[in-house]
BAZA-713466 format. One record per atom (N, C-alpha, C): residue in one letter; x, y, z. Coordinates in steps of 0.2 Angstrom, whole numbers, plus 5000, padded with zeros to 4 digits. Layout:
# residues N
AXYZ/...
//
This chain:
# residues 381
M499050775108/M499650785112/M499850735116/S500450715116/S500750665120/S501250695124/L501550665129/L502050685134/L502650655134/S502850615128/S503450575128/S504050625129/A504550605133/A505150635134/A505650595131/K506050615126/K506550575123/K507250605122/R507750565123/R508450585121/R508550565114/I508750605109/I508850585102/I509550595100/A509650555094/A510250565090/A510050575083/L510450615079/L510250625073/L510750615068/F510550595062/F510950575056/F510750615050/F511150625045/F510950665039/F511350635033/A510950615028/A511250595022/A511050625016/L511450635011/L511350665005/L511450624999/A511050614994/A511250584987/A511250644983/I511850654980/I511950714976/I512150694968/T511850734964/T512050724957/T512450784955/C513050774952/C513450824949/C513250834942/L513050894940/L512850914933/L513450944929/V514050944931/V514650954927/V515150904928/T515650904924/T516150854924/T516650864930/A516650924933/A517050934939/A517050894945/C516450854945/C516350814951/C516750744949/K517050724955/K517450664954/K517150594954/D517450544951/D517250474951/D516450474949/P516250494943/P515550484942/P515350414940/Q514750394941/Q514450334939/Q514050344933/V514150314927/V513850334921/V513150304921/I512650344923/I511950324923/I511550364918/G511850414915/G511450454910/G511650434903/L511550474898/L511750464891/L512550454891/P512850414886/P513550404886/P513950474885/D513650524882/D514050584881/D513850634886/Q513450614891/Q513250664896/Q513150624903/P513750604906/P513750564912/P513550614918/L513150574922/L512950614928/L513350584934/G513750624938/G514050604944/G513650594950/V513550544952/V513150534958/V513550504964/F513450534970/F513850514976/F513350524982/V513450484987/V513150494993/V513550504999/T513350555003/T513750565009/T513350565015/D513650545021/D513250545027/D513750575033/T514150615030/T514650645035/T514550725036/I513950745034/I513750815035/I513650825043/T513950885045/T513850905052/T513150925053/V512850895059/V512250905061/V512350935068/R512150995069/R512151035076/R511551035079/T511451005085/T510851005088/T510851035095/S510251055098/S510251085104/S509551075107/T509451075113/T508751075116/T508551145118/V507951165115/V507751235116/V507051235120/Y506951285123/Y506251285127/Y505851345123/V505251325121/V504751365118/V504351385124/D504251455125/D503951475131/D503151475132/S502851455126/S502151445127/S501951385122/V501551345124/V501351285119/V500551285120/R500251285114/R499551285114/R499251215116/T498851215121/T498551155123/T497851155123/S497451205121/S496751205120/S496551165114/L496051135115/L495751085109/L496251035107/A496651015112/A497150955110/A496750895109/S497050845106/S496750785104/S496550745110/Y496950755116/Y496850715122/Y496750765128/M496350745132/M496250775139/M496750735144/L497250775146/L497750735150/L497650745158/A497750695161/A497650695169/A498150645172/G498550665176/G499050615180/G499650645181/Q500150605183/Q500850635183/Q501350575183/Y501950585181/Y502450535181/Y503150565182/N503550525183/N504250545185/N504750525179/D504950565175/D505350545169/D506050535172/P506450485170/P507050475173/P507550525170/A507450555165/A507950605162/A507750675164/L507050695164/L506850765165/L506450775171/G506350725175/G505950745182/G505250735181/A504850765186/A504150755187/A503750795182/V503250775179/V502750805175/V502050795178/N501650845178/N500950845181/N500550875176/A499950845175/A499450865170/A498750865173/N498350925172/N497650925174/N497250945167/S496650935167/S496250945161/S495650985163/Y495451035159/Y494851075161/Y494451075154/F493751075156/F493251065150/F492651095152/R492251115146/R491551145147/R491151095143/P490551075146/P490051035142/P489651085137/V489451055132/V489051095127/V488451055125/Y487951085123/Y487351045121/Y487450995115/S487150945115/S487250885110/S487150895103/S486650945101/S486450955094/S486351025093/D486351045086/D486151115084/D485451125086/A485051075086/A484351085087/A484251115094/D484651105099/D484551125106/D484951195107/T485251225102/T485651285103/T485151345105/A484551345103/A484151405105/A483851385112/A483651325113/A483451305120/A483551235121/L483751215127/L483851155129/L483251115130/N483051065126/N482351035127/N482450975131/L482250975137/L482250915141/L481550895143/G481050935142/G480350915144/G480150965150/E479650935153/E479350975159/E479350925165/S479150955171/S479150915177/S479750875178/L480350905178/L480950865178/L481150845185/S481450795186/S481850765192/S482450725190/L482950735194/L483650705193/L483650635195/D483950595191/D484150525193/D484850525195/S485350545190/S486050545192/S486350585186/L487050595187/L487450625182/L488150585182/V488250565176/V488850525175/V489350555169/L489950555171/L490450575166/L490750515163/F490750505156/F491050445153/F491650475149/L492250445150/L492850465147/L493250405144/N493250405137/N493550355134/N494350365134/Y494750315134/Y495450325134/Y495850275131/D496350295127/D496750245124/D497550265124/Y497650315128/Y498350335128/Y498550345135/S499250325136/S499550335143/S500250345142/Y500550375147/Y501350375147/Y501550375155/G501950325156/G502150305163/G501950235165/D501950225171/D501850155174/D501050155175/T500750115171/T500050095172/T499850035176/T500350005179/T500249935182/T499949945189/G499950005192/G499650025198/G498950055196/K498550065202/K497950095201/K498050175200/Q497550205197/Q497550275196/Q496950305200/I497050365202/I496450405205/I496350465202/V495750485200/V495550545197/V494950575200/S494950635200/S494450675204/S494150725199/V493550745199/V493150795195/V492950855200/H493150915198/H492950975202/H492551025198/Q492051055200/Q491751115197/Q492151175197/L492251205191/L492651265190/L492251325193/Q492651375196/Q492351425199/Q492451495195/E492751485189/E492851545184/E492851515177/S492751565173/S492751545166/S493451525163/M493451475159/M494151455156/M494151485148/P494751505146/P494751535139/P494651475134/N494451495128/N494351455122/N495051435119/T495551485120/T496251475117/T496651485123/F497151435124/F497551435130/F498251415128/Y498751445130/Y499451435129/Y499851415135/N500051355136/N500251325142/N501051345143/T501151375149/T501851375152/T501851355159/N502451345161/N502551315168/N502251365173/K502251425172/K501951485176/K501251505174/A500951475169/A500351495167/A499751495172/Q499251535171/Q498751535177/Q498451465178/E498251455184/E497851405186/E497151425186/F496651385185/F495951405185/F495651375191/A495251425195/A495051405201/A494451355201/Y494451305205/Y493951255205/Y493851245213/N493251215214/N493051195221/N493451145223/P493851155228/P494351095231/P493951035233/T493351035234/T492950975236/T492750945229/P492950885228/P492750855222/P492050835222/I491750835216/I491050805215/I491050735212/G491650715211/G491750645209/G492450615209/R492550555211/R493150525212/R493150455211/K493650435208/K493650355206/K494450335206/E494450275209/E495150235209/E495050175204/F495450175199/F495350115194/F496050095191/Q495950035189/Q496550005185/Q496450015178/P496950055175/P496850075168/P497050025163/F496750015158/F496949975152/F496850015146/P497350065145/P497350105139/P497450075132/R497750015132/R497849985125/R497249955123/A496749945127/A496149915125/A495549965123/G495750025124/G495250085123/G494650075128/D494850075134/D494350075139/D493950135140/T493450135144/T493050195146/T492950205153/L493150255156/L493050275163/L492350305164/R492050275170/R491350305171/R491350325178/L491250395179/L491250425185/L490550455187/R490250435192/R489650465195/R489850525198/L489450585196/L489550645199/L489050665204/A489150715209/A488750735214/A488050755211/D487550745214/D486850765212/D486850845211/V487250885215/V487150955215/V487350985208/A487850945205/A487950965198/A487450955193/G487150895194/G486550875190/G485950915190/E485850935197/E485250985198/E485351045195/E485951075195/E486151135192/E486051135184/L486251075181/L486151065174/L485351075172/L484951045176/L484251045175/L483951115175/T484251155178/T484051225178/T484051265172/Y484451235167/Y484551265160/Y484051235155/A483651195157/A483051175153/A482751235150/G482651235143/G482251285140/G482751345139/K483351345141/K483751405140/K484251395134/A484451455131/A484951445125/A485651425127/E485951395123/E486651375124/E487151435126/S487051485123/S487451545125/S487351565132/T486751555135/T486651575142/T486951515146/F486951455144/F487251405148/F488051415148/L488351425142/L489051435142/L489351495146/K488851545146/K489051605150/K489051595158/N488651545160/N488551545167/N488751475170/F488851425166/F489051355168/F489851355166/Y490251355171/Y490951365169/Y491351295167/G491051245170/G491351175168/G491651145173/F492151095171/F492451055176/F493251045175/A493551025181/A494251015181/A494350935182/I494750905179/I494950835180/I495650835183/T495750815189/T496450805192/T496550735194/A497250725196/A497450665198/A497750665204/A497750605208/A498150605214/A498850605214/T499250625219/T499950635219/T500250565219/S499850515220/S500150445220/S500150415213/N499850445208/N499850415202/N500550415199/K500650365195/K501350365191/K501250365184/A500650385181/A500650385174/A500150445172/I500150465166/I499750515164/I499250485159/I498650485159/I498150455155/I497850505150/G497750495144/G497450535139/G496750515137/Y496250555139/Y495550545138/Y495350575131/Y495050535127/Y494850555120/Y494150595121/P494150655119/P493550695120/P492950685116/S492950645111/S492450645106/S491850605108/I491250625107/I490650585109/I490550525105/N490850525099/N490850465095/N491250405097/A491750425102/A492150375105/A491850355112/G491350385114/G490950365120/G491050415126/S491450475125/S491550525130/S490950575130/K490650585136/K490150625136/K489950635144/L489550685145/L489250695151/L488450685151/R488350625154/R487650605153/R487150615159/L486650645157/L486150665163/L485550615162/Y485450585168/Y484950535169/Y484350575173/Y483750575170/Y483250615173/Y482550585171/K482050615174/K481350595173/K480950655171/T480550655166/T480050705164/T479350675165/G478950695169/G478350675170/G478350595172/G478850575176/G478850505178/G479250465173/T479350485167/T479650445162/T480450455162/A480750395162/A481550405162/A481850425155/K482250475156/K482550505150/K483350505151/I483650515146/I484450535146/I484550595141/Y485050635143/Y485250685139/Y486050685139/D486350685133/D487050685133/D487350755131/F487750785136/F488150845134/F488750825131/Q488950855126/Q489650845123/Q490150875127/I490850855126/I491350885129/I491550945124/G491551005126/G491651065121/G492351085122/P492451155123/P493051185124/P493451155130/R494151145129/R494551105134/R495251125133/L495651115138/L496351135138/L496651085143/N497351085142/N497751045147/N498251095150/K498251085157/K498751125161/K499351075163/I499951095160/I500451045161/I501051085165/K501251045170/K501851075174/K502451025175/H503051055176/H503551015176/H504051035181/N504550985183/N505051005187/N505650965184/W506151005181/W506650975177/W507250965181/Q507250945188/Q507750925192/Q508350965192/G508251035192/G508751075192/G509151095186/K508951055180/K509251075174/K508951145171/N509451175169/N509251245166/N509151235158/L508551215157/L508351205150/L507951265147/Y507851315151/Y507551375148/Y507851415143/D508551405143/D508951435137/D509151375133/S509351395127/S509651345122/S510251305125/L510151245125/L510651205128/L510951155122/P511651175120/P511951135115/P512051055117/A511951015112/A512050945114/A512750925116/S513250975115/S513850965117/S513950965125/Q513450995128/Q513451005135/Q512950955138/T512650905134/T512250855137/T512450785134/G513050775134/G513350715132/G513150695124/G513050745120/G512950735113/G512150715112/M511750725117/M511050705116/M510650775116/A510050775113/A509550825113/A508850795116/Y508450835119/Y507850815122/Y507250845118/L506750815118/L506050845116/L505550815121/Q505050855122/Q504450835127/Q503850885125/A503350845122/A502750885120/A502450915126/G502150965126/G501750995131/G502051045136/T502751025137/T503151065142/T503551115138/G503551115131/G503951165127/G504651145125/L504851085127/L505551065125/L505551035118/M505951065114/M506051045107/M506751035105/T506951005100/T507550995097/T507651035091/K508151075092/K508351125086/K508951085082/V508851085075/V509351055071/V509551105066/E510251105066/E510551155061/E511051115057/F511151135051/F511751115046/F512151165044/P512651185048/P513051245048/P513551245041/Y513651185038/Y514151195033/Y513851165026/L513151175026/L512851145019/L513051195013/Q513151255015/Q513351305009/Q514051285006/N514451245010/N515051225007/N515051185001/F514451155000/F514351114994/F514351154987/K514251214988/K514251264982/K514951254979/E515451244983/E516151234980/E516251184975/L515751134975/L515751074970/L515551094964/G515251154963/G514951174956/G514251164956/N513951154950/N513251144949/N512951084951/L512551084957/L512351024960/L511551014960/A511350954960/A510650944961/A510550894967/I510150904972/I510050854977/I509550804975/N509650744974/N509150694973/N508750674979/R509150664985/R508750644991/R509150674997/A508850695002/A509150725008/A508650695013/E508950655018/E508550625023/E508850635030/L508450665034/L508650675041/L508350615045/I508750575049/I508550515053/I508650535060/V508150525063/V508050545071/V507950475074/Q508450465079/Q508350395083/Q508350415090/P507850385094/P507950385101/P508550355104/V508850385109/V509450355112/V509250285115/A509650235114/A509550165116/A509450165123/G508850125125/G508650125132/G508150175134/T508050225130/T507550275133/T506850265130/T506750205127/T506050195124/T505850125126/E506050105132/E505950035135/E505350035140/G505049985141/G504549975146/G503950025144/N503750065149/N503150105148/N503250175146/L503950185144/L504150255141/L504250245134/F503650235130/F503750225123/F503850285119/P504050275113/P504250335109/P503550365106/P503650435105/P503050465102/P502850435095/P502250425093/P502050395087/P502250435081/Q502350495082/Q502650535076/Q502950605079/L503350625074/L503650695076/L503550745070/T503550805072/T503350855067/T503950905066/L504050925060/L504650965058/L504351035057/Y504751085060/Y504451155060/Y505051205057/N504851255053/N505351305050/N505551355056/T506151385055/T506351435059/T506451495055/N506351555057/N506551615054/N507251635055/P507551685051/P508251705052/P508451725059/A507951735064/A508151755071/A508151685075/G508051635071/G508051565075/G507351545079/K506851585077/K506251575081/K505751535076/I505351495079/I504851455075/I504351505071/E504251495065/E503751535061/E503051515063/K502651565064/K501951565066/K501451585061/A500851565062/A500351585057/A499751595062/T499251635059/T498651645063/T498051595061/G497751565066/G497151515064/G496551555063/S496051515061/S495351545060/S495051575067/D495251545072/D494951565079/D495351625082/G495851655078/G496251715080/G496851695084/G496951635086/G497551615089/G498051595085/S498751595087/S499251585083/S499451505084/Y499751485079/Y500051415079/Y500751415075/W501151365077/W501751355074/W501651335066/L502051355062/L501951345055/L502451285053/P502151225052/P502651165050/P502951175044/A503551135043/A503851125037/A503351085032/F503351095026/F502951055022/F503251005018/T502950945017/T503150895013/T503350915006/E503850885003/E504050904996/E503450884992/F503350934987/F502850934982/F502150934984/T502050954991/T501350954994/T501351014999/S500751025001/S500651075007/S500451035013/A500650975014/A500550935020/A501150945025/P500950945031/P501550955036/P502050895036/Q502650915037/Q503150865038/Q503050825044/L502750765043/L502750715049/L503150655048/A503450635053/A503850575053/A503550525058/A503350465055/A503050415060/A503650375062/Y503550345068/Y504050305072/Y504050235068/R504650215066/R504750145064/R505050105069/S504750055072/S505050015077/S505549965074/S505549945068/S506049905065/S506749935065/S506750005064/S507350035064/S507450085070/N506950085074/N506950135080/N507150205077/A506750225073/A506950295070/A506350325066/Y506450395065/Y506050435061/Y506450465056/S506050475050/S506450505044/S506050565041/F506450615040/F506150675037/F506550685030/F506250705025/F506550715018/F506550785017/L507150805016/L507350885015/L507650905009/K507550865003/K507850884997/K507750954995/D507050974995/D506951044993/D507251094998/Y507351085004/Y507651125009/Y508351135007/V508751075006/V509451075004/V509551114998/N509151094993/N509251134986/N509251204987/N508751224991/N508651304992/N509251334995/V509551295000/V510151325003/V510751324999/I510851274995/I511551274991/I511451304984/V510851324982/V510751364975/V511051434976/
//
């Protein structure tokens, strides 16, 4: 999950084959006695609006987000992350094997990061707090969603200069009180640990001007490392980062974006911002008019999405990819139920496959492209 906020413009083009001679000005590309009329149009009306989705799933996201930044178009965005550590291997599930005669050396949180959004030229300040209540495994973020109680006194704090493009790792020494508590779970089942040890909150100072994305995988170097001794011998134990979620808040500078806002009211632009629930709705109100041309087949239908000039400069870079979703007749995004019982948005599928429609950003053309041939054929048939 990224937090890129972008103003976008959209273009739509069709390559159409006419299968009857009623189509005008055919180019002969078929058999001599069966000409195929082929023409291209890019004058199809595209109607866009900025819509607010009232809940966005942020649990088990790709990145743990902490920080804040002020978007020039949409205002301030703030993000905190919550997580629970879990045992490092299945062999420890029944009982945490740390040995005997235990004594603490230190507890250190390692967070690998390679994502940022905002101004990272200044130093960032992050703090770690112990949670005082259990966090859910599945969480849907809204601006008014619950906050999770944590001890206001941090058990770790660090000021650092971020280098996200280098894939740096942040190292935070945590207070011994947390390490001593972890040692008390030696010999206990993971189920007991998860029931009683609520986890941590990662927060950022109000002076921060960027949001940093921390990658939670232990393979990338993120972990909660316990340094201790057993019988005088130095040992380490790495807890993995387990269930996690992001709490994202926004202040849209007085803009009423909670209702559908047509692009005609925003200077012809539409907005999208992951995490806060802002999406761009795209409609093609006159596609069915192509039925008047007779028996048609769509060879290619391409939707081109371009960030508005000047909105992807400096440290406000474009999202690496966009996802296309289907809406039902009521105009709502179609949903499905996942294996964990939570719901998720059902993406539009790539033609001839069951893969989601994803469009990668092309810097050469400052654009994303979606291919909608099947969709358009279904509309005009």
